[in-house]
C-alpha positions in Angstrom: -15.4 -20.7 146.0 -13.9 -21.0 142.5 -9.7 -20.6 143.2 -9.0 -20.5 139.6 -10.4 -17.0 139.5 -8.0 -14.1 139.5 -8.9 -11.2 142.5 -12.3 -9.7 141.4 -14.5 -6.7 143.2 -18.4 -5.9 142.2 -21.1 -3.6 142.6 -24.5 -4.1 143.1 -27.3 -1.8 142.4 -29.9 -2.1 144.9 -31.0 2.1 144.8 -34.4 1.3 143.1 -37.7 2.2 144.0 -39.1 -1.2 142.9 -42.3 0.1 141.8 -43.5 -2.0 139.2 -42.9 -5.1 141.8 -44.8 -3.3 144.6 -42.2 -1.6 146.2 -38.6 -1.8 147.6 -38.0 -5.6 146.1 -34.8 -5.5 147.2 -35.3 -5.5 150.9 -38.7 -7.9 150.1 -38.0 -11.7 151.6 -37.1 -14.4 149.4 -36.7 -17.7 150.6 -36.6 -16.3 154.0 -34.3 -13.7 152.9 -33.9 -10.2 151.8 -33.4 -10.5 148.2 -30.1 -8.3 147.9 -28.6 -10.7 150.3 -28.6 -13.4 147.6 -26.5 -11.6 145.5 -23.9 -10.2 148.2 -23.2 -14.3 149.4 -23.3 -15.5 145.7 -20.7 -12.9 145.3 -18.8 -13.1 148.4 -18.6 -17.1 148.0 -17.6 -16.9 144.8 -14.5 -14.8 145.7 -15.3 -11.1 145.5 -12.3 -9.5 147.6 -14.5 -6.1 148.0 -18.6 -5.8 147.1 -19.9 -2.3 147.1 -23.8 -2.3 147.6 -25.5 0.8 146.1 -28.7 2.0 147.6 -31.0 4.6 147.7 -29.6 7.8 150.0 -30.8 7.0 153.2 -31.4 3.3 152.9 -27.6 2.2 154.4 -29.6 0.9 157.8 -31.8 -1.1 155.9 -29.0 -2.8 154.0 -26.8 -3.1 157.4 -29.9 -5.2 158.1 -30.6 -7.1 155.1 -26.7 -8.3 155.2 -26.2 -8.6 159.1 -23.5 -11.0 159.6 -21.9 -11.0 155.7 -18.5 -9.4 156.1 -16.3 -8.0 152.6 -19.6 -5.8 151.7 -20.1 -1.9 151.8 -23.0 0.8 150.9 -22.9 3.6 149.6 -25.6 6.1 148.4 -26.8 6.2 144.7 -27.9 8.3 142.3 -31.5 9.4 140.7 -30.3 7.2 137.6 -28.7 3.8 137.7 -25.7 5.0 135.3 -25.3 7.4 138.4 -25.8 4.7 141.2 -23.0 2.3 139.1 -20.7 5.2 138.9 -20.7 5.9 142.8 -20.3 2.1 143.3 -17.0 2.6 140.8 -15.8 5.7 142.9 -16.4 3.7 146.2 -14.5 0.6 144.9 -11.4 2.1 143.9 -8.2 0.2 143.4 -5.8 -0.6 140.1 -7.1 0.1 136.5 -7.0 -3.2 135.7 -9.4 -5.1 138.7 -11.8 -6.9 137.2 -15.5 -5.3 138.3 -18.9 -6.8 137.8 -21.9 -5.2 138.1 -25.1 -6.8 138.9 -28.5 -6.3 139.5 -30.4 -6.6 143.2 -33.3 -7.7 141.6 -31.8 -10.9 139.8 -31.0 -13.4 142.9 -30.3 -16.4 141.6 -26.5 -15.8 140.8 -24.4 -19.0 140.0 -20.7 -19.3 140.7 -20.3 -20.3 137.2 -22.1 -17.5 135.8 -19.6 -15.7 137.6 -16.7 -17.6 136.7 -17.6 -16.8 133.2 -18.3 -13.2 133.0 -14.5 -12.5 134.9 -12.7 -15.1 132.7 -14.5 -13.5 129.4 -12.1 -10.4 130.1 -8.7 -12.2 129.5 -9.6 -11.3 125.3 -12.1 -8.5 125.9 -13.4 -5.2 127.1 -16.7 -6.4 128.8 -18.7 -9.4 129.7 -22.2 -9.9 129.1 -24.3 -13.0 130.1 -27.2 -13.8 127.3 -29.5 -15.9 126.5 -30.7 -16.3 122.9 -34.7 -15.0 122.0 -36.1 -18.6 121.9 -40.1 -17.1 121.2 -41.0 -15.9 118.0 -41.4 -12.1 118.1 -44.1 -10.3 116.3 -44.2 -6.3 116.0 -47.5 -4.7 116.8 -49.6 -1.4 116.0 -52.6 -0.6 118.1 -52.5 -4.3 119.2 -52.5 -5.8 116.3 -49.6 -8.1 114.4 -47.7 -5.7 112.1 -45.1 -8.4 111.2 -42.3 -10.7 112.7 -38.6 -10.0 113.5 -36.2 -12.2 113.4 -34.6 -13.6 116.2 -31.5 -15.2 115.5 -29.4 -12.8 116.2 -30.9 -11.4 119.8 -30.2 -12.4 123.1 -31.6 -11.8 126.2 -29.1 -9.4 128.4 -28.7 -10.2 132.1 -26.1 -9.7 134.7 -23.8 -9.3 136.3 -21.9 -7.7 133.6 -17.8 -7.6 133.6 -15.2 -5.0 132.9 -11.8 -3.7 134.3 -12.3 -1.0 136.2 -10.8 1.5 134.1 -12.9 0.6 131.3 -15.9 1.0 132.7 -14.8 4.3 134.1 -14.0 5.8 131.3 -16.5 4.7 129.0 -19.2 6.6 131.4 -16.9 9.9 131.1 -17.9 9.9 128.0 -21.3 8.7 127.8 -23.7 12.0 126.9 -25.5 13.1 130.2 -28.8 13.8 127.9 -29.1 10.0 127.3 -30.0 7.3 129.5 -27.8 3.8 129.0 -29.6 0.6 129.2 -26.6 -1.4 131.2 -23.1 -1.0 131.1 -22.9 -3.2 128.1 -24.4 -0.6 125.8 -21.8 2.5 128.0 -18.7 0.3 127.0 -19.5 -0.6 123.7 -20.7 2.9 123.0 -16.9 4.1 123.6 -15.7 1.5 121.1 -15.0 -1.7 123.5 -15.5 -5.1 122.8 -18.4 -6.8 124.9 -18.0 -11.1 124.9 -21.5 -12.5 125.1 -21.1 -15.6 127.5 -23.6 -18.0 128.3 -26.3 -17.0 130.7 -28.7 -18.5 133.1 -32.5 -18.9 133.1 -32.6 -19.0 136.8 -31.1 -14.9 136.6 -34.7 -13.7 136.3 -35.3 -10.1 137.4 -37.7 -9.4 139.6 -39.8 -7.0 138.2 -43.6 -7.5 138.8 -45.3 -8.8 141.8 -46.0 -12.6 140.3 -42.0 -12.3 139.5 -42.1 -13.4 143.4 -44.2 -16.4 143.5 -42.2 -17.9 140.5 -38.7 -17.1 142.3 -39.8 -19.1 145.6 -41.1 -22.0 143.0 -37.3 -22.2 142.2 -35.7 -22.5 145.3 -34.8 -25.9 146.7 -36.2 -27.2 149.7 -36.1 -29.6 152.1 -38.3 -31.1 154.2 -38.5 -31.4 157.9 -41.0 -33.7 159.9 -41.5 -33.0 164.1 -43.6 -34.5 166.6 -44.8 -33.3 169.5 -46.6 -34.5 172.6 -48.6 -32.5 175.2 -50.8 -33.7 178.5 -53.0 -32.3 181.0 -55.1 -33.3 184.0 -58.4 -32.8 184.4 -59.9 -30.6 187.1 -62.9 -28.6 188.0 -64.7 -26.9 185.2 -67.2 -26.2 182.7 -65.5 -26.1 179.2 -62.4 -27.4 177.7 -60.3 -26.2 175.2 -59.1 -28.5 172.2 -57.5 -27.9 168.9 -58.7 -24.0 169.0 -62.1 -24.7 170.2 -64.0 -24.3 173.7 -66.1 -27.1 174.2 -68.8 -27.6 176.8 -67.5 -30.2 178.9 -68.1 -30.9 182.8 -64.4 -30.7 183.7 -61.5 -29.1 182.5 -58.3 -29.3 181.6 -55.6 -27.4 184.1 -52.5 -25.3 183.0 -50.5 -22.2 183.3 -52.1 -21.3 179.6 -55.9 -22.2 178.5 -54.6 -25.7 178.7 -55.5 -27.1 175.1 -53.0 -29.9 174.6 -54.0 -30.3 170.8 -52.5 -26.6 170.0 -49.2 -27.6 172.9 -48.7 -31.0 170.8 -48.7 -29.2 167.3 -47.0 -26.1 168.5 -44.3 -28.4 169.5 -44.2 -30.6 166.4 -43.9 -27.3 163.9 -40.9 -26.1 166.3 -39.7 -29.5 166.6 -39.5 -29.8 162.5 -37.2 -26.3 162.1 -35.2 -27.4 165.1 -36.2 -24.3 167.6 -36.7 -26.2 170.8 -40.3 -26.6 172.2 -43.1 -24.9 173.4 -41.6 -24.1 177.0 -38.1 -22.1 175.5 -40.8 -19.8 173.9 -43.6 -19.1 176.5 -41.7 -20.2 180.1 -44.6 -21.7 182.4 -43.2 -19.3 185.1 -43.9 -16.8 183.2 -46.8 -15.0 184.1 -47.7 -13.5 181.4 -48.8 -16.5 180.0 -51.0 -17.8 182.9 -54.6 -18.2 181.3 -53.2 -17.3 177.8 -55.2 -18.3 174.4 -52.6 -21.0 173.1 -53.3 -20.0 169.2 -50.6 -17.5 170.3 -48.0 -20.4 170.6 -49.3 -22.1 167.3 -49.4 -18.6 165.7 -46.0 -17.9 166.7 -44.4 -21.4 165.7 -45.9 -21.1 162.3 -44.7 -17.3 162.3 -41.1 -18.8 162.6 -41.6 -21.0 159.8 -42.6 -17.9 157.5 -39.7 -16.2 158.6 -37.3 -18.6 157.2 -39.1 -19.0 154.2 -40.9 -21.9 154.7 -44.3 -23.5 154.7 -46.3 -26.0 156.7 -47.2 -28.8 154.3 -49.6 -30.4 156.6 -50.7 -31.1 160.4 -52.0 -34.4 162.1 -53.5 -34.2 165.7 -54.7 -36.8 167.6 -56.4 -36.7 170.8 -56.2 -39.2 173.4 -59.2 -39.3 176.1 -62.3 -41.3 177.0 -64.5 -37.9 177.3 -65.3 -35.6 175.8 -66.4 -37.3 172.5 -64.4 -35.4 170.0 -65.7 -36.7 166.4 -68.8 -34.2 166.6 -66.4 -31.2 166.6 -63.3 -33.0 164.8 -64.7 -30.5 161.5 -64.9 -27.3 163.3 -61.0 -28.3 165.1 -59.9 -28.9 161.5 -61.1 -25.6 160.1 -59.6 -23.5 162.9 -56.5 -25.1 162.8 -56.4 -24.2 159.2 -57.5 -20.7 159.8 -54.7 -20.0 162.6 -51.7 -21.7 160.4 -53.1 -20.2 157.0 -53.0 -23.5 155.0 -55.8 -25.7 153.1 -58.2 -27.5 155.1 -57.0 -30.9 153.3 -53.6 -30.5 154.8 -55.2 -30.5 158.6 -56.0 -34.0 160.1 -57.5 -34.5 163.7 -58.3 -37.4 165.2 -59.0 -39.0 168.6 -58.8 -42.1 170.4 -59.3 -43.7 173.6 -57.0 -46.0 175.6 -59.4 -48.8 176.0 -60.2 -47.6 180.0 -56.0 -48.5 180.4 -53.6 -45.2 181.9 -54.1 -42.1 183.4 -56.5 -41.2 180.4 -58.2 -44.2 180.6 -59.0 -43.6 184.1 -60.2 -40.2 183.1 -56.9 -38.4 185.2 -56.3 -36.4 182.2 -56.2 -36.1 178.3 -53.4 -36.3 176.1 -52.0 -35.1 172.6 -49.5 -35.9 170.1 -48.9 -34.2 167.0 -46.9 -34.5 163.5 -45.8 -31.4 161.7 -44.4 -31.4 158.0 -42.7 -28.3 157.1 -40.8 -27.1 153.6 -37.8 -25.3 154.1 -35.0 -23.4 152.1 -32.4 -25.8 151.2 -28.8 -24.2 152.4 -26.2 -24.8 150.5 
């Protein structure tokens, strides 16, 4: 939190349809949390005393779900245009006329405390503050798809949000804005009303999510931490005609005994993934005392663990399973096992390893009493501040 900043409030515009990005981008997950939550968290952490999230009429429940657990915010219904939505947010805020207010697009998730501070501080000698970046690329005019001249870029800037103003300054400027004209942003509205808007340093990471491919780029910008988990499982042999190992049914003169299909390879791997994300073990999620899981295929357990990783914005980097037994021979089935694991986890084949070894006739596996499996999983999760 930036303690030196004066008290300020914020309006987050999250009422758009997001049609160009595939729809409702403010509610989509980015790094394991909804896009709108990134901005709300950033503003609250920076010291915002009041945050109004403007949503489409009827979307208040979505906001409540996306921002569950956070305090210091509230949702209001917006209008048909950005200008109407911003004004709805300002009306909900209220407060003294000189109250600093930041207006921010929910579609710009990577808001930093430094940008917030620069915007608020700029109001000491200006009517508004606009974070922006200088245009770095050369610019061209085009006519019918053909170059028709260049554009001088020296005085051009790429505007971003949040944009900061005193409450009365922005409210009055919107009151004087022509009703038949669309406002590009709040800086334009205040400038038209005669206000002085200062440009402050923006942030290249403060990109706006507009198209579907922007989400892949944004995911790549999120710092990640690597977690490693390990798992171990044992099942005893019993009468049967086949055995399940790493998602494959293999003909055999015995079977593994267990509450589910007793696939020791998948059980060990499930525990490894759960361990990497600190989610306990397979018994916590699928108790052996629950008859619902009696005879259940173990790929359900592995898919569940992988889904927990995805829900947290993570990804499984690689997995390594070792089967310890005298029989059956694993090598003839190893490639098919790898392919099955890659399919279940939706990861590349070269990120999956399956190995087998014997215990040289020693111990319970050497005596043919049971089969053991151990697994290691590497998971990348978004780094938490």
